[in-house]
C-alpha positions as CSV (number, residue, x, y, z in Angstrom):
1,X,-38.6,-85.1,-18.5
2,X,-37.7,-84.4,-14.8
3,X,-34.5,-85.5,-13.3
4,X,-34.8,-87.6,-10.1
5,X,-32.4,-86.7,-7.4
6,X,-30.8,-89.7,-5.6
7,X,-29.8,-89.2,-2.0
8,X,-26.9,-91.5,-1.0
9,X,-26.2,-90.8,2.7
10,X,-24.2,-93.9,3.8
11,X,-21.4,-96.0,2.4
12,X,-23.9,-98.8,2.1
13,X,-26.3,-96.8,0.0
14,X,-23.5,-95.6,-2.2
15,X,-22.1,-99.1,-2.8
16,X,-25.5,-100.6,-3.5
17,X,-26.0,-97.8,-6.0
18,X,-22.5,-98.4,-7.4
19,X,-23.2,-102.1,-7.9
20,X,-26.5,-101.3,-9.7
21,X,-24.6,-98.8,-11.9
22,X,-22.0,-101.4,-12.8
23,X,-24.8,-103.7,-14.0
24,X,-26.8,-101.0,-15.8
25,X,-23.8,-99.7,-17.6
26,X,-22.7,-103.2,-18.8
27,X,-19.5,-103.3,-16.9
28,X,-20.8,-106.5,-15.3
29,X,-23.5,-108.6,-16.8
30,X,-24.7,-110.2,-13.6
31,X,-24.3,-109.2,-10.0
32,X,-22.6,-112.6,-9.5
33,X,-19.6,-111.3,-11.4
34,X,-19.3,-108.5,-8.8
35,X,-19.6,-111.0,-5.9
36,X,-17.0,-113.3,-7.4
37,X,-14.6,-110.4,-8.1
38,X,-14.8,-108.9,-4.6
39,X,-15.4,-112.0,-2.5
40,X,-18.7,-110.7,-1.1
41,X,-21.4,-113.3,-0.7
42,X,-24.8,-112.6,-2.2
43,X,-26.4,-113.3,1.2
44,X,-24.2,-110.7,2.8
45,X,-25.1,-108.1,0.1
46,X,-28.8,-108.9,0.7
47,X,-28.3,-108.2,4.5
48,X,-26.6,-104.9,3.6
49,X,-29.5,-103.9,1.4
50,X,-32.0,-104.7,4.2
51,X,-30.0,-102.6,6.6
52,X,-29.1,-105.6,8.9
53,X,-25.3,-105.3,8.4
54,X,-22.7,-103.0,6.9
55,X,-20.0,-103.5,4.4
56,X,-16.7,-104.2,6.2
57,X,-13.5,-102.2,5.6
58,X,-12.2,-105.3,3.8
59,X,-15.3,-105.3,1.5
60,X,-14.8,-101.6,0.7
61,X,-11.1,-102.1,0.0
62,X,-11.8,-105.1,-2.3
63,X,-14.5,-103.1,-4.2
64,X,-12.3,-100.0,-4.6
65,X,-9.2,-102.1,-5.6
66,X,-11.1,-104.1,-8.2
67,X,-13.2,-101.4,-9.8
68,X,-10.8,-98.4,-9.3
69,X,-13.5,-96.9,-7.1
70,X,-12.7,-93.7,-5.1
71,X,-13.0,-94.6,-1.4
72,X,-13.5,-90.9,-0.7
73,X,-16.7,-91.1,-2.8
74,X,-17.9,-94.1,-0.9
75,X,-17.6,-92.1,2.4
76,X,-19.2,-89.0,0.8
77,X,-16.2,-86.7,0.9
78,X,-15.6,-86.4,-2.9
79,X,-17.9,-86.4,-5.9
80,X,-15.7,-88.4,-8.3
81,X,-16.8,-92.0,-8.3
82,X,-13.7,-93.4,-10.0
83,X,-10.0,-92.6,-9.3
84,X,-8.2,-90.7,-12.0
């Protein structure tokens, strides 16, 4: 079995990956739980995934606050996803 390397270059790529990780790990059952917890609308998330817009600083703040996410990981300056 070969490991697939995932390249996450932008905060948007990292956060989309993070949301998928929350769902895959069972932390959230549905992405709607994430949207409700952070105040991000599904339509906005779709635009982010399509590269049409970026997450705002308020979005990033709400995600980090609610999920104990390391903002430095979001911006690619640290490897730890969660705060200790």
